[in-house]
RODOSE-788031 format. One record per residue (C-alpha): residue number from 0; residue in three letters; x, y negated, z negated. Coordinates in Angstrom, 3 decimals. Each point is the difference from the previous one (the first is absolute). Layout:
N
+-----+-----+----------+----------+----------+
|   n | res |       xx |       yy |       zz |
+-----+-----+----------+----------+----------+
| NUM | ALA |        X |        Y |        Z |
...
+-----+-----+----------+----------+----------+
This chain:
361
+-----+-----+----------+----------+----------+
|   n | res |       xx |       yy |       zz |
+-----+-----+----------+----------+----------+
|   0 | UNK |  142.720 |   -5.129 | -121.868 |
|   1 | UNK |   -2.997 |    1.097 |    1.774 |
|   2 | UNK |   -3.144 |   -2.211 |    0.017 |
|   3 | UNK |   -3.522 |    0.956 |    0.487 |
|   4 | UNK |   -2.913 |   -2.045 |    1.266 |
|   5 | UNK |   -3.101 |    1.990 |   -0.932 |
|   6 | UNK |   -3.793 |   -0.510 |   -1.719 |
|   7 | UNK |   -2.020 |    2.154 |   -1.964 |
|   8 | UNK |   -3.567 |   -1.006 |   -1.267 |
|   9 | UNK |   -3.673 |    1.351 |   -0.131 |
|  10 | UNK |   -0.384 |   -1.008 |    3.487 |
|  11 | UNK |    3.223 |    1.554 |    1.844 |
|  12 | UNK |    0.407 |    2.702 |   -2.757 |
|  13 | UNK |    3.275 |    1.295 |   -0.865 |
|  14 | UNK |    1.622 |    1.690 |    3.040 |
|  15 | UNK |    2.353 |   -2.711 |    1.053 |
|  16 | UNK |    1.548 |   -0.531 |   -3.566 |
|  17 | UNK |    0.284 |    3.687 |   -0.348 |
|  18 | UNK |    1.654 |    0.978 |    2.986 |
|  19 | UNK |    2.605 |   -3.249 |   -0.484 |
|  20 | UNK |    0.599 |    1.321 |   -3.512 |
|  21 | UNK |    1.176 |    3.376 |    1.604 |
|  22 | UNK |    2.495 |   -1.886 |    2.004 |
|  23 | UNK |    1.234 |   -1.900 |   -2.874 |
|  24 | UNK |    0.565 |    3.051 |   -1.973 |
|  25 | UNK |    1.819 |    1.840 |    2.672 |
|  26 | UNK |    2.092 |   -3.327 |    0.435 |
|  27 | UNK |    0.781 |   -0.044 |   -3.701 |
|  28 | UNK |    0.490 |    3.731 |   -0.033 |
|  29 | UNK |    2.248 |    0.569 |    2.964 |
|  30 | UNK |    1.513 |   -3.210 |    0.806 |
|  31 | UNK |    0.287 |   -1.818 |   -3.332 |
|  32 | UNK |   -2.511 |   -3.147 |    1.395 |
|  33 | UNK |   -1.832 |   -1.834 |   -2.446 |
|  34 | UNK |   -3.353 |   -1.324 |    1.335 |
|  35 | UNK |   -1.989 |   -3.153 |   -0.225 |
|  36 | UNK |   -3.886 |    0.351 |    1.004 |
|  37 | UNK |   -1.684 |   -3.222 |    1.101 |
|  38 | UNK |   -3.819 |   -0.157 |   -0.790 |
|  39 | UNK |   -2.975 |   -2.258 |    0.995 |
|  40 | UNK |   -1.547 |    1.040 |   -3.568 |
|  41 | UNK |    1.030 |    1.501 |   -3.248 |
|  42 | UNK |   -2.633 |    3.018 |    0.326 |
|  43 | UNK |    2.825 |    2.550 |    0.269 |
|  44 | UNK |    2.678 |   -1.772 |   -1.947 |
|  45 | UNK |   -0.109 |    2.080 |   -2.863 |
|  46 | UNK |    0.439 |    3.164 |    2.043 |
|  47 | UNK |    2.875 |   -1.151 |    1.924 |
|  48 | UNK |    1.782 |   -1.540 |   -3.210 |
|  49 | UNK |   -0.739 |    3.229 |   -1.542 |
|  50 | UNK |    2.140 |    1.916 |    2.698 |
|  51 | UNK |    2.967 |   -2.371 |   -0.612 |
|  52 | UNK |   -0.460 |   -2.578 |    2.622 |
|  53 | UNK |   -0.153 |   -3.940 |    0.091 |
|  54 | UNK |   -3.040 |   -1.750 |    1.281 |
|  55 | UNK |   -0.472 |   -3.412 |    1.449 |
|  56 | UNK |   -3.746 |   -1.005 |   -0.123 |
|  57 | UNK |   -0.703 |   -2.636 |    2.546 |
|  58 | UNK |   -3.586 |   -0.755 |   -0.945 |
|  59 | UNK |   -1.060 |   -0.259 |    3.511 |
|  60 | UNK |   -2.819 |    1.484 |    2.326 |
|  61 | UNK |    0.953 |    3.479 |    1.308 |
|  62 | UNK |   -1.970 |   -0.616 |    2.988 |
|  63 | UNK |    1.718 |   -3.126 |    0.968 |
|  64 | UNK |    3.658 |    0.998 |   -0.058 |
|  65 | UNK |    1.235 |   -2.759 |    2.410 |
|  66 | UNK |   -0.570 |   -2.428 |   -3.218 |
|  67 | UNK |    2.671 |    1.404 |   -1.936 |
|  68 | UNK |    2.866 |   -0.158 |    2.531 |
|  69 | UNK |    1.879 |   -2.711 |   -2.001 |
|  70 | UNK |   -0.100 |    1.969 |   -3.078 |
|  71 | UNK |    1.092 |    3.147 |    1.691 |
|  72 | UNK |    2.873 |   -1.925 |    1.333 |
|  73 | UNK |    1.167 |   -1.317 |   -3.414 |
|  74 | UNK |    0.012 |    3.622 |   -1.167 |
|  75 | UNK |    1.974 |    1.412 |    2.873 |
|  76 | UNK |    2.572 |   -2.726 |   -0.067 |
|  77 | UNK |    0.346 |    0.555 |   -3.864 |
|  78 | UNK |    0.060 |    3.942 |    0.049 |
|  79 | UNK |    1.454 |    0.579 |    3.470 |
|  80 | UNK |   -1.546 |    3.636 |    0.207 |
|  81 | UNK |    1.864 |    2.344 |    2.329 |
|  82 | UNK |   -3.704 |    1.242 |    0.968 |
|  83 | UNK |   -3.225 |   -1.579 |    0.014 |
|  84 | UNK |   -3.180 |    2.385 |    0.097 |
|  85 | UNK |   -3.096 |   -1.662 |    0.921 |
|  86 | UNK |   -3.105 |    2.080 |   -0.138 |
|  87 | UNK |   -3.586 |   -1.860 |    0.337 |
|  88 | UNK |   -2.775 |    0.162 |    2.951 |
|  89 | UNK |   -0.028 |   -3.656 |   -0.344 |
|  90 | UNK |    3.413 |   -0.961 |    1.370 |
|  91 | UNK |   -0.199 |   -2.043 |    3.135 |
|  92 | UNK |    2.896 |   -0.254 |    2.920 |
|  93 | UNK |    0.986 |   -3.447 |   -1.380 |
|  94 | UNK |    0.306 |    1.075 |   -3.630 |
|  95 | UNK |    2.215 |    3.045 |    1.091 |
|  96 | UNK |    1.875 |   -2.166 |    2.211 |
|  97 | UNK |    0.967 |   -2.425 |   -2.858 |
|  98 | UNK |    1.006 |    2.967 |   -2.281 |
|  99 | UNK |    1.974 |    1.814 |    2.778 |
| 100 | UNK |    1.978 |   -3.242 |    0.499 |
| 101 | UNK |    0.327 |   -0.804 |   -3.903 |
| 102 | UNK |    1.220 |    3.886 |   -0.585 |
| 103 | UNK |    2.482 |   -0.244 |    2.849 |
| 104 | UNK |    1.599 |   -3.340 |   -1.239 |
| 105 | UNK |    0.883 |    1.596 |   -3.227 |
| 106 | UNK |    1.354 |    3.110 |    1.604 |
| 107 | UNK |   -2.962 |    2.155 |   -0.588 |
| 108 | UNK |   -2.827 |    2.058 |    2.099 |
| 109 | UNK |   -3.572 |   -0.470 |   -0.033 |
| 110 | UNK |   -2.018 |    3.274 |   -0.262 |
| 111 | UNK |   -3.613 |    0.278 |    0.774 |
| 112 | UNK |   -2.456 |    2.870 |   -0.805 |
| 113 | UNK |   -2.794 |    0.674 |    2.706 |
| 114 | UNK |   -2.465 |    2.238 |    0.224 |
| 115 | UNK |   -2.657 |   -2.204 |    2.050 |
| 116 | UNK |    2.159 |   -0.783 |    3.259 |
| 117 | UNK |   -1.854 |   -3.557 |    0.620 |
| 118 | UNK |    3.099 |   -1.815 |    1.602 |
| 119 | UNK |    3.570 |   -0.221 |    0.487 |
| 120 | UNK |    1.276 |   -0.520 |   -3.834 |
| 121 | UNK |    3.163 |   -2.125 |    0.244 |
| 122 | UNK |    2.264 |    1.909 |   -2.211 |
| 123 | UNK |    3.465 |    1.939 |   -0.058 |
| 124 | UNK |   -1.416 |    3.497 |   -0.989 |
| 125 | UNK |   -3.730 |    1.168 |    0.704 |
| 126 | UNK |   -1.041 |    2.988 |   -2.187 |
| 127 | UNK |   -3.425 |    1.808 |    1.103 |
| 128 | UNK |    0.268 |    3.310 |   -2.058 |
| 129 | UNK |   -3.268 |    1.285 |    0.898 |
| 130 | UNK |   -0.473 |    3.398 |    1.530 |
| 131 | UNK |   -0.822 |   -1.825 |    3.196 |
| 132 | UNK |    2.916 |   -2.390 |    0.177 |
| 133 | UNK |    2.064 |    1.769 |    2.194 |
| 134 | UNK |   -2.789 |    0.102 |    2.660 |
| 135 | UNK |   -0.170 |   -4.022 |   -0.180 |
| 136 | UNK |    3.742 |   -0.460 |    1.140 |
| 137 | UNK |   -0.924 |   -1.059 |    3.501 |
| 138 | UNK |   -2.917 |   -2.054 |   -1.273 |
| 139 | UNK |    2.240 |   -1.844 |   -2.281 |
| 140 | UNK |    2.678 |   -0.713 |    2.642 |
| 141 | UNK |   -2.757 |   -1.332 |    2.483 |
| 142 | UNK |   -0.903 |   -2.283 |   -2.997 |
| 143 | UNK |    3.230 |   -1.576 |   -0.099 |
| 144 | UNK |    0.573 |   -0.214 |    3.559 |
| 145 | UNK |   -3.173 |   -1.729 |    0.335 |
| 146 | UNK |    0.950 |   -2.409 |   -2.893 |
| 147 | UNK |    3.659 |   -0.568 |    1.683 |
| 148 | UNK |    1.578 |    1.184 |   -3.430 |
| 149 | UNK |    3.083 |    2.482 |   -0.090 |
| 150 | UNK |   -0.887 |    3.384 |   -1.673 |
| 151 | UNK |    0.400 |    0.488 |   -3.647 |
| 152 | UNK |    1.318 |    3.433 |   -1.306 |
| 153 | UNK |   -2.988 |    2.192 |   -0.250 |
| 154 | UNK |   -0.344 |    2.474 |   -2.853 |
| 155 | UNK |   -2.802 |    2.156 |    1.046 |
| 156 | UNK |   -1.797 |    3.077 |   -1.398 |
| 157 | UNK |   -0.220 |    1.835 |   -3.073 |
| 158 | UNK |    3.816 |    0.214 |   -0.498 |
| 159 | UNK |   -0.456 |   -3.469 |   -1.315 |
| 160 | UNK |   -3.048 |    0.285 |   -2.439 |
| 161 | UNK |    1.117 |   -1.854 |   -3.187 |
| 162 | UNK |   -1.280 |    2.167 |   -2.811 |
| 163 | UNK |    1.026 |   -0.087 |   -3.496 |
| 164 | UNK |    2.565 |    2.148 |   -1.503 |
| 165 | UNK |   -2.607 |    2.413 |   -1.783 |
| 166 | UNK |   -0.514 |    1.198 |    3.710 |
| 167 | UNK |    3.562 |    0.409 |    1.072 |
| 168 | UNK |    1.525 |    3.610 |    0.549 |
| 169 | UNK |   -2.966 |    2.004 |   -1.218 |
| 170 | UNK |    0.213 |    3.803 |    0.193 |
| 171 | UNK |   -2.093 |    1.951 |    2.270 |
| 172 | UNK |   -3.934 |    0.606 |   -1.447 |
| 173 | UNK |   -1.486 |    3.169 |   -0.300 |
| 174 | UNK |   -3.797 |    0.232 |    1.086 |
| 175 | UNK |   -2.363 |    1.057 |   -2.575 |
| 176 | UNK |   -2.496 |    2.419 |    1.221 |
| 177 | UNK |   -2.674 |   -1.192 |   -1.798 |
| 178 | UNK |   -0.388 |   -3.898 |   -0.182 |
| 179 | UNK |   -1.612 |   -1.700 |   -2.903 |
| 180 | UNK |    1.262 |   -3.597 |   -0.207 |
| 181 | UNK |   -0.679 |   -2.599 |    2.410 |
| 182 | UNK |    1.403 |   -3.566 |   -0.071 |
| 183 | UNK |   -2.054 |   -3.142 |    0.834 |
| 184 | UNK |    1.971 |   -2.960 |    1.172 |
| 185 | UNK |   -1.910 |   -2.991 |    1.378 |
| 186 | UNK |    2.704 |   -2.869 |   -0.123 |
| 187 | UNK |    1.139 |   -2.372 |   -2.753 |
| 188 | UNK |   -2.909 |   -2.480 |    0.372 |
| 189 | UNK |   -2.715 |    1.927 |    1.847 |
| 190 | UNK |   -2.098 |   -2.742 |    0.905 |
| 191 | UNK |   -2.442 |    2.203 |    1.905 |
| 192 | UNK |   -0.654 |    1.687 |   -3.692 |
| 193 | UNK |    0.485 |    3.698 |    1.675 |
| 194 | UNK |    1.189 |    1.378 |   -3.475 |
| 195 | UNK |   -3.014 |   -1.065 |   -1.832 |
| 196 | UNK |   -2.294 |    1.382 |    2.925 |
| 197 | UNK |    1.908 |    3.337 |    0.118 |
| 198 | UNK |   -0.272 |    0.379 |   -4.064 |
| 199 | UNK |   -3.640 |   -0.989 |   -0.025 |
| 200 | UNK |   -0.938 |    2.407 |    2.747 |
| 201 | UNK |    1.806 |    2.799 |   -1.817 |
| 202 | UNK |   -2.122 |   -0.702 |   -3.185 |
| 203 | UNK |   -3.023 |   -0.524 |    1.708 |
| 204 | UNK |   -0.029 |    3.123 |    2.118 |
| 205 | UNK |    1.366 |    2.115 |   -2.692 |
| 206 | UNK |   -3.060 |    2.027 |   -0.425 |
| 207 | UNK |   -1.404 |   -0.166 |    3.698 |
| 208 | UNK |    0.645 |    2.629 |    2.564 |
| 209 | UNK |    2.537 |   -2.328 |    2.147 |
| 210 | UNK |    2.051 |   -0.451 |   -3.133 |
| 211 | UNK |    0.629 |    3.554 |   -0.676 |
| 212 | UNK |    2.790 |    0.039 |    2.664 |
| 213 | UNK |    2.074 |   -1.918 |   -2.597 |
| 214 | UNK |   -0.389 |    2.428 |   -2.746 |
| 215 | UNK |    3.451 |    1.493 |   -1.112 |
| 216 | UNK |    2.159 |   -3.126 |    0.758 |
| 217 | UNK |    1.333 |   -2.944 |   -1.991 |
| 218 | UNK |    0.062 |   -3.150 |    1.497 |
| 219 | UNK |    3.060 |   -2.224 |   -1.015 |
| 220 | UNK |   -1.070 |   -3.601 |    0.719 |
| 221 | UNK |    3.111 |   -2.450 |    0.218 |
| 222 | UNK |   -1.442 |   -3.346 |   -1.143 |
| 223 | UNK |    2.562 |   -2.830 |    0.928 |
| 224 | UNK |    0.901 |   -3.080 |   -2.201 |
| 225 | UNK |   -2.289 |   -2.356 |    2.686 |
| 226 | UNK |   -3.154 |    2.441 |    0.083 |
| 227 | UNK |   -2.633 |   -2.378 |   -1.576 |
| 228 | UNK |   -2.289 |    3.137 |   -0.353 |
| 229 | UNK |    1.651 |    1.621 |   -2.810 |
| 230 | UNK |   -2.555 |   -0.439 |   -2.608 |
| 231 | UNK |   -2.878 |    0.857 |    2.377 |
| 232 | UNK |    1.903 |    3.162 |    0.942 |
| 233 | UNK |    0.551 |    0.961 |   -3.745 |
| 234 | UNK |   -3.540 |   -0.490 |   -0.695 |
| 235 | UNK |   -1.263 |    2.055 |    2.954 |
| 236 | UNK |    2.300 |    2.824 |   -0.675 |
| 237 | UNK |   -0.563 |    0.342 |   -3.796 |
| 238 | UNK |    0.320 |    3.425 |   -1.040 |
| 239 | UNK |    0.372 |    1.746 |    3.255 |
| 240 | UNK |    2.861 |    2.358 |   -0.360 |
| 241 | UNK |    0.505 |    0.359 |    3.372 |
| 242 | UNK |    1.044 |   -3.422 |    0.269 |
| 243 | UNK |    3.391 |   -1.330 |   -1.201 |
| 244 | UNK |    0.938 |   -3.564 |    0.062 |
| 245 | UNK |    3.746 |   -1.273 |    0.646 |
| 246 | UNK |    0.381 |   -3.847 |   -0.944 |
| 247 | UNK |    3.320 |   -1.507 |    0.961 |
| 248 | UNK |    1.798 |    2.931 |    0.870 |
| 249 | UNK |    3.784 |   -0.128 |   -0.587 |
| 250 | UNK |    1.133 |    3.591 |    1.390 |
| 251 | UNK |   -1.984 |    0.336 |    3.147 |
| 252 | UNK |    2.068 |    2.720 |    1.477 |
| 253 | UNK |   -0.734 |    2.204 |   -2.924 |
| 254 | UNK |   -3.579 |   -0.591 |    0.152 |
| 255 | UNK |    0.002 |    0.689 |    4.134 |
| 256 | UNK |    2.160 |    3.150 |   -0.900 |
| 257 | UNK |   -2.435 |    1.144 |   -2.444 |
| 258 | UNK |   -3.057 |   -0.011 |    2.331 |
| 259 | UNK |   -0.801 |    2.331 |    2.980 |
| 260 | UNK |   -1.401 |   -2.252 |    2.296 |
| 261 | UNK |   -0.628 |   -3.921 |    0.191 |
| 262 | UNK |   -2.592 |   -2.489 |    1.654 |
| 263 | UNK |    1.784 |   -3.160 |    0.707 |
| 264 | UNK |   -0.629 |   -3.450 |    1.692 |
| 265 | UNK |    2.155 |   -0.170 |    3.233 |
| 266 | UNK |    2.754 |   -2.067 |   -1.551 |
| 267 | UNK |    3.663 |    0.507 |   -1.217 |
| 268 | UNK |   -1.509 |    2.525 |   -2.554 |
| 269 | UNK |    0.063 |    2.665 |    2.954 |
| 270 | UNK |    3.624 |   -0.156 |    0.158 |
| 271 | UNK |    0.529 |    0.577 |   -3.666 |
| 272 | UNK |   -2.352 |    2.941 |    0.436 |
| 273 | UNK |    2.076 |    1.314 |    2.697 |
| 274 | UNK |    2.919 |   -0.171 |   -2.133 |
| 275 | UNK |   -1.605 |    1.741 |   -3.037 |
| 276 | UNK |   -1.360 |    2.587 |    2.609 |
| 277 | UNK |   -3.566 |   -0.657 |   -1.294 |
| 278 | UNK |   -2.453 |    1.091 |    2.954 |
| 279 | UNK |   -2.341 |   -2.970 |    0.644 |
| 280 | UNK |   -3.015 |   -1.463 |    1.717 |
| 281 | UNK |   -0.023 |   -3.544 |    0.742 |
| 282 | UNK |   -2.616 |   -2.513 |    1.303 |
| 283 | UNK |    0.152 |   -3.427 |    1.483 |
| 284 | UNK |   -0.853 |   -3.390 |   -1.707 |
| 285 | UNK |    1.988 |   -2.655 |    2.136 |
| 286 | UNK |    0.805 |   -0.289 |    3.626 |
| 287 | UNK |    3.927 |    0.288 |   -0.867 |
| 288 | UNK |   -0.695 |    3.310 |   -1.550 |
| 289 | UNK |   -1.440 |    1.580 |    3.199 |
| 290 | UNK |    3.256 |    0.678 |    1.902 |
| 291 | UNK |    1.362 |    1.763 |   -3.166 |
| 292 | UNK |   -2.879 |    1.833 |   -0.716 |
| 293 | UNK |   -0.205 |    1.358 |    3.743 |
| 294 | UNK |    3.848 |    0.333 |    0.182 |
| 295 | UNK |   -0.055 |    2.522 |   -2.882 |
| 296 | UNK |   -3.053 |    2.173 |    1.504 |
| 297 | UNK |    1.702 |    0.200 |    3.392 |
| 298 | UNK |    3.152 |    1.407 |   -1.760 |
| 299 | UNK |   -1.910 |    2.299 |   -1.617 |
| 300 | UNK |    0.787 |   -1.301 |   -3.537 |
| 301 | UNK |   -2.949 |   -1.534 |   -1.804 |
| 302 | UNK |   -3.745 |    0.171 |    1.326 |
| 303 | UNK |   -2.126 |   -3.155 |    0.151 |
| 304 | UNK |   -3.443 |   -0.147 |   -1.185 |
| 305 | UNK |   -1.044 |   -3.080 |    1.932 |
| 306 | UNK |   -0.201 |   -3.607 |   -0.062 |
| 307 | UNK |   -1.643 |   -0.919 |   -3.380 |
| 308 | UNK |   -1.402 |   -3.308 |    1.678 |
| 309 | UNK |   -2.040 |    1.585 |    2.509 |
| 310 | UNK |   -1.461 |    2.857 |   -2.423 |
| 311 | UNK |   -3.354 |   -0.631 |   -1.615 |
| 312 | UNK |    0.917 |   -1.095 |   -3.627 |
| 313 | UNK |   -2.141 |    2.515 |   -1.340 |
| 314 | UNK |    1.882 |    2.822 |    2.066 |
| 315 | UNK |    3.403 |   -0.991 |   -1.012 |
| 316 | UNK |    0.473 |    1.832 |   -3.222 |
| 317 | UNK |   -1.368 |    3.120 |    1.205 |
| 318 | UNK |    1.970 |    0.000 |    3.296 |
| 319 | UNK |    3.434 |   -0.724 |   -1.691 |
| 320 | UNK |   -0.361 |    2.196 |   -2.783 |
| 321 | UNK |   -1.482 |    2.815 |    2.047 |
| 322 | UNK |    3.184 |   -0.141 |    2.197 |
| 323 | UNK |    2.515 |    0.108 |   -2.838 |
| 324 | UNK |   -1.930 |    2.879 |   -1.402 |
| 325 | UNK |   -0.011 |    1.844 |    3.293 |
| 326 | UNK |    3.982 |   -0.596 |    0.214 |
| 327 | UNK |    0.236 |    1.207 |   -3.531 |
| 328 | UNK |   -1.847 |    3.399 |    0.507 |
| 329 | UNK |    2.394 |    0.912 |    2.900 |
| 330 | UNK |    3.231 |    1.403 |   -0.930 |
| 331 | UNK |    1.503 |    0.497 |    3.427 |
| 332 | UNK |   -1.046 |   -3.819 |    0.849 |
| 333 | UNK |    1.931 |   -1.021 |   -3.170 |
| 334 | UNK |    2.936 |    1.987 |    0.610 |
| 335 | UNK |    0.379 |   -1.185 |    3.731 |
| 336 | UNK |   -0.410 |   -3.835 |   -0.955 |
| 337 | UNK |    2.653 |    0.411 |   -2.995 |
| 338 | UNK |    2.832 |    1.293 |    2.536 |
| 339 | UNK |   -1.109 |   -3.017 |    2.460 |
| 340 | UNK |    0.185 |   -2.382 |   -2.794 |
| 341 | UNK |    3.467 |    1.376 |   -1.291 |
| 342 | UNK |    1.399 |   -0.493 |    3.757 |
| 343 | UNK |   -1.101 |   -3.312 |    0.325 |
| 344 | UNK |    0.798 |   -2.013 |   -3.249 |
| 345 | UNK |    3.055 |    0.656 |   -2.013 |
| 346 | UNK |   -0.228 |   -2.967 |   -2.257 |
| 347 | UNK |    3.400 |   -1.760 |    1.047 |
| 348 | UNK |   -1.138 |   -2.666 |    1.932 |
| 349 | UNK |    0.463 |   -2.716 |   -2.329 |
| 350 | UNK |    3.900 |    0.797 |   -0.155 |
| 351 | UNK |    0.014 |    0.153 |    3.853 |
| 352 | UNK |   -1.494 |   -3.547 |    0.177 |
| 353 | UNK |    2.459 |   -1.264 |   -2.429 |
| 354 | UNK |    2.792 |    1.423 |    1.980 |
| 355 | UNK |   -1.134 |   -1.486 |    3.117 |
| 356 | UNK |   -0.471 |   -3.472 |   -1.500 |
| 357 | UNK |    3.173 |    0.065 |   -1.541 |
| 358 | UNK |    1.853 |    1.321 |    2.896 |
| 359 | UNK |   -1.318 |   -2.965 |    2.317 |
| 360 | UNK |    1.532 |   -2.739 |   -2.539 |
+-----+-----+----------+----------+----------+
């Protein structure tokens, strides 16, 4: 069995849960492994159980993980997981040290998913699937050397992006000469209210000169389950036929593939866009998004419109939407990006993770 310790809520979003679900799906599909998800709260319990997995809800504060060590010990000794995957920004050295010891005692391995490189994480396998992951090997090695820890097995780079089954083995995509549809993805929680600001801007400037650049396009807004602005967005967009709202999308790959370009926050969605071969412009909203956004830009895959935190609030919608439309209008740029995306992400990362985890047991 596989065990996952991850959380999702309106503060941390859905990313940790969703990538763990992708690994669980690969474990079930390719290795016949069942999975148990251990959660601090029941926010995502329904979604996880809907995918056919069991949940253990701790009822603890996700920001203070050391307080749950005793309960984790009970679960680990009871279920004896072959691999325990931890995915949280709130882990500490002491917490991971305890999990590593407990997992090892039952013959399992501790796996940690990282993208902030904060310290030497005590674990058997360390995954950083980001585009900049391979560039950080020496940095990781220095961290572990300074901490006096032995090196874990490193799984670094986009070969290990844990995408859902729908993003696997997709055919090469044709580039449409004339782009019409632009996808807007602002993250599951959208704590900065970017989607609302973009929608309001499109409606407000519709009859202004600055808004004419958006004529001829349809803007497909993904509104996540944790987005608290849904009613405001619906009220703002009204009967504007240029704006299409997609609430709680169940087939993300199909929607991405239907759109010619996308605007997305610099999170895990960028790797889904690469697998779907949907050219995109990204933007930064958090410190941990900066290396990824810069990495995609450095490799000539996705352009970055900038750090929204440093922009004037009133300038954000025009700048982000303008960058997305500029990409949509350039057939040659879109065609070049699609080729680079296909070479970067093939969708088999979750399977490679499962193979590596179980090979180490």
